[in-house]
N, C-alpha and C positions, 0 to 999 in steps of 0.2 A: 504494500500500500504506500502511495506517495505521501509526502509531508502533509498535504492538505486533504488527502482522500478521506481521512477519518472525519473531517468536518462535513464533507459531502454525505458520508454514511450517516452521521448524526442528524443532519438536516432531513435526509430522506426518512429516517426512522421517526423523527419527532413531528414531521409534517402533519399527519392525520390528526393527532391530538391538538396541535397548535391551531390548525385551520378550524377544527371543530369548536374550540373554545372562542376563537376570534369571531367566528360566525355567530355564536351564541351571544356575544357582546354586541355586535354591530348589525346583525340581521340582514346582511348584504354580502353576497358571494364575492363580488369584485373588491369590496372593502377588506374582507377577510384575507383574500389572496394577496392584495397589495400590502397589507400590514405584515403578512408573513414574509413576503419578498423583502420588504425593508428591514425586517428583523434579521433575515438571513444575510443580507449585505453587511449589517453591523457585526454579525457573528464572524463573517469572513475576515473582518478587520480586527476584531477583539480576541477571538479564541486562539489564534496562533501565538499571540503574545501572552495571554493570561491562562491559557489552557482551557479545557472543556469545563463547563459548569457542572455541578453535581446533578442538576436536573435540566438537560438541554431544552426539553419541551416547555418547562416552566419559564425558563429564561426567554425563549422566543415569544411565548405568549405575553409576558410582561412588557418586553421591549416593543413588540409589534402593536400591542394595545396602546402604549404610551405615544408611539409615533403617530398612529392613526388618530388618536384623540387630538394631538397637536394639529394635525392636518385639518381635522374637522373644525377646530376652533379658529384656525387661521382663515378658513373659508367663511366663517360666520362673523368675522371681526367687524364687518360693516352692518351686521344685523343683530337685533336683540336675541340673546340665547333663549331658547324655549324653556318653560318651567321644568320640563322633565329631563333637562340636560344631564342631571346627576345620574340618570339611568345608564348613560354610556361612559361617564367620566369618573364616577366614584371608584376608587381603587378597591373598595370592598366589593365582592362579587355580587352585585345587585341584580336580581331577576324577579319576574313576576312569581307570585306564590304558586300559580298553576305549573309553571315550568320547573319549579323546585320539587313538586310532588308527583313526579313522573314514575308511577308503577314501581317504586322502590329504587334501591341504589343502582341497579344495573343501568337504568335509563338515564342516570346522571352522567353516564359515560358520553363524553362529547363526540367521540368518533362514531359510535353507534347512532347517535342522534343525527349526525351529519349524513350518515349513510341513508337513514330513513328520509331525510329531506331530499336527497338526490333521487330517491326511489318514489317520490310522490306520484300518485296516479295521474296528475295533470301532465306528466312527462311521458312520452312514448318510451317503450322499453329500451330501444337503442340509445335514446338520449340519456336515460337514467344511468346506464352503464358507462357510457362515454363521459358523462359529467363527473361521475364518481371517480373514474380513473384519472381524470384531469385534476379535480379538486382535492380528492382524498389522498391519492398517491403521488400526485405531482408529475405524472408521466407527460412526455411531450406529445403533441398532436401526431408526430411521425410514429412514435412508439404505439400509440393507441390505434392508429390506422393500420399498422402492421398486424396487430392482434385481431383486427376485424377483417383483414384482407381487402381493405378499400383504399381509395386514394386519400392523400393528405387533405386535399381541397374539400372532399366530401366530409371527412371527419371534422375539419375546422368548422364547416357550416353546421354540422350536427351539434357540436359543443356550443357554438354561438347561439343557436336556436334554444338549446336547453337553458342557458343562462338567462336569455330574454324571457323565457316562460316563467322561470323562478322569480325574476324581478317584476314581471308585469301581471302575473296571474294570481297574485295574493297567496302564494304558497306559504302556509303557516310554518313558523320556525319552532314548532314543538314536536315532540315525539307522538305518533298517532296512537289511537286507542287499540284495544285488543283485536277487534275485527280487521281494522286496516293493517295492523302489523302482520296478520296471517296472510292477507292478500298480497302484501309487498315482499313477503319472505323470499319467494323464488327470485325476485329481482335482486335483492340484497345478496343472496347466495351466489348468483351469477357474477355480481361485482367482486365479491370476495375471491371467487375462483380466478377471475381475470387478473386481479391484483397479484394473487399468488403466482400465476403463470408468467407475469412480467418479470418477477424476481427470479423464478425458476429457469426461465429461458435466457438469462444473462450469460454472457460468455465468460471464459476463464478470467480475463483481466478485469471484468467488472462484477463478477459473481459475489465477491465479498462486500462490495458497496451496495449491490442490489438485494443482497440476502435479507435485509430488514423487511423488504416487501413480503417475502415468504413468511417471516416470523409474525409480521403484523396480520397477514391473512389468517394464519393459524390462531392468533389471539382472538380475532374477531369471530372466527368460526366457533371457537370454544365458548365465547360469550353468547353467541346465538344458541348454541346447544344448551347452555344453562337456562336460557329463556324459553326454549322450545324443546323440552326434554323428551317429548314423545314423537318428535319429527324424525322419521327414519332417514329422510334425505339429508337433513343437517348432520346426522350421525355419519352418513356416507361421505358427505363433503369433508367433514373434519378428519375422518379416517383417511381419505384420499390425500389431503394435504400433508398429513403426518407421514404417511408411507412414502410419499414422493420426497419430502424434505429430509427424511431419514438417510437418504443416499447422498446428501450434499457433499460430505467430506471425501467421497470416492469418485465424484463426477469429473474432476479435472486433475491433471498431473501437476508436478511442481512448476512447470513452465506455462500452465494455464491451458494446455491442450485438452480437448474433449476425450474422455474415456467412455467407450460404449458400455452398456449395461453388462454384457457378457464378459467384459474384460475388467470390470471393477473389482477392487479388493473388498470383498464383502465383510471382512472383519472391521472395516471402517464405518459400516452402516450403523446408525444410531439405534441400538436395540431397544432402548426405552421408548423412543417414538414408535418403533415398529410394534412393540407390545401394546401400546395404547391404541394404535391404529387398527391392529387385528382384533382387539377386544371390541372396538366400536363397530367395525363392519360385521362382526359376528352377531352383535346385539341388533344392528339394523336389519339384518337378514331375517331375524326371528319375527320381525313385525310383518313380514310378507307383504310389504308395500314397495315393491322394487321401483327404482328410478335411476336416471343416468349417473348421478354421483355414486350411488351404491355399486352400480356395475363397474364403473371405472375404479372404485376402491377395491372391488373384488379382484380385478385384473392386477392392480398393484400388490394386493395381498399374495397372489400366486407367485409373483416375483420375489416378494419378501420372504416367503416360506421356503423357497428353493435354496438349499445350502450351497449348491454348485449350479452353474448355468445349465448343465445337462439335466438337472433335476426339474427344470421348469416344465410345467404342464401346458405346453403350447396348444394342445387340442382344446383344452378348456378355455384358454385365452381366446382362441379363434371363435368359439361358441359365444363367449361373453361379448366380443366385439360385434358379432352378428346380432345379438340382442340390442346392443347400443345403436347399431345402424337403424334398427326399427324404431327405437325410442327417439333418437336424435340424429336423423340422416345428415351426413356431412361428408364432403370429399376427404377431409382430414381424418375422420374416423375410418373411412374405407382404406386410406393410405396406411394407417396404423394396423388395421386388420391384415393388410397384405403382408406385413412383416411376420405375423403369426402364421399366415398361410404358407409363406416361404419355408418356415420351419417344419410344417406338417406335410405339405404337398409339393414343396420344391419351388425354386425361383421362377420356373416357366409359368406355373399357375398364378403366382403372385404378380408377375409382370402383366399377364393378361387382365388381371383384376384392376391394375392401376392405369393402364393405357387410356381408358375412357375419361380419366380424371384430368388429362393433360390440358384441355382448354380452360378448366376452372382453376387449375393450380400452376398456370404458366409463369407466375412470378413468385412461386413458393420454393424457397431454398430446399426444404426437406424432400419435396417431391423428386427433384433431380438427383439429390444425394441417394435416395432409396432406389430410384430407377437405375442409376449407375451401378449400385451395388448388385442388384439383380442381374443386370447385363454382364457384369464382371464374373459373377458366379456361373453364368451360362457360357463363358468364354467369348462373348461378343465384345471384345476389348475396344475396338474402334468406336462402336456406339456408346460404350461405357465412358470412354474419354470425352466424347461430345457432351454427354449428360453431366459429367463431373465439371467440365469447363463452364457449363451453364450454371451449375450450383455455386461455383466460386464467384461468378459474376453477380449472383444474387445474395451472397453471404453478407450478413449484417455485422459480423465481428471477425476479427483476425483468427480467433479460435475455430470458428466454423470453417473459414477458408483453409486453415492449416490442416484440419481433419480431412477435407476433400483432397488436398495436395498429397496427403499420405497415400490415398488410393491411387492417385495419378502416378506417384513415384513407384508404386508397386506394379502398375501396368507397364511402366517404362522398363523396369527391371525384368519383368516376365517376357517382354518383347525383344530383349537383347539376345543375340545369338550367344550360345555357350562359349566361354573362353575369350569373348570379345568385350572390352570395356567401353563404356559410353565415351564418345568423343574421340575414340582412337580409329 
């Protein structure tokens, strides 16, 4: 980690709580975002000299709030201050009595309240998720667009429209009642899953910095589970995140290069997380209300239970992906299933499965990486090289590109005549 990377990591980790608190104070998304950004700029100047505060989130909340209050007062200098100005400027955390009596201590959690605001039914589902990823986790428009496989322009428009609706449609800044909570639960779960995936998909050189996103998603999932203890899909979601994140220490080598699942040192997997995840998915399955998160967690559980790669039950994984395709049709789900099919029925069957996906995944790095791997297994090396070249062109990180170059180097070595060195 660089000299200032720890600051970036701290800001990323503290952002959801800080934005949530600032939004509670000011009841305006743009004001909360701007206050956090100003506090972050001050942190970049102060923390390298003074070291990290004991509570980075608390520091950012206080500094951001003070700066925003100063800005508001400067803007009102030529106008009489309203009688309720104390509601935003008093340093004692003043809130309406209703906002302070929200269903017990869990709903005083600013992050969860922020998620529910972003999931308000006045917003379409796509805007809910995009807004939360931008506001809660601070992802760039480019990063969010990649997660949705859409253009940056389309995502920018989606987020702008969501902010406008929150500002103009009188969206209440309180946590909803019990009925509304249940209705919005699936949207909140989807947001948490995408927040986790943004951290999980980080490359070797940024994995440590983006890891707090995974940890934050797990924390939010656990909080949802405490609030909705009988919801099997929330159990499945929490189990899925735990089982995926349990492999974090084994996913990259010392140089930040990607290590495929079959090549990972399984002794590095976090057994405590695995045990928690396995217990949760087993409990969820007993409810007999299957859903997409439970199916994905069941797939992750089969990997976690295999002591060695060859012990993996690929037949069962293929069946589970088949069930997921029915519940949640997606070209990415089919691409993942193809990997299991290649283990069970061979690379030719897998290749035939993914060929129809090419038009929809023409800009998806993993599609060309997987296609190249299948072609290489079939000995179609020139076609594999073309696929790998395309994958490198679409790589988002140096770690992804390096992983594909490893395959290309192998193809080059295999194509060299015996006893002849490259370049001779």
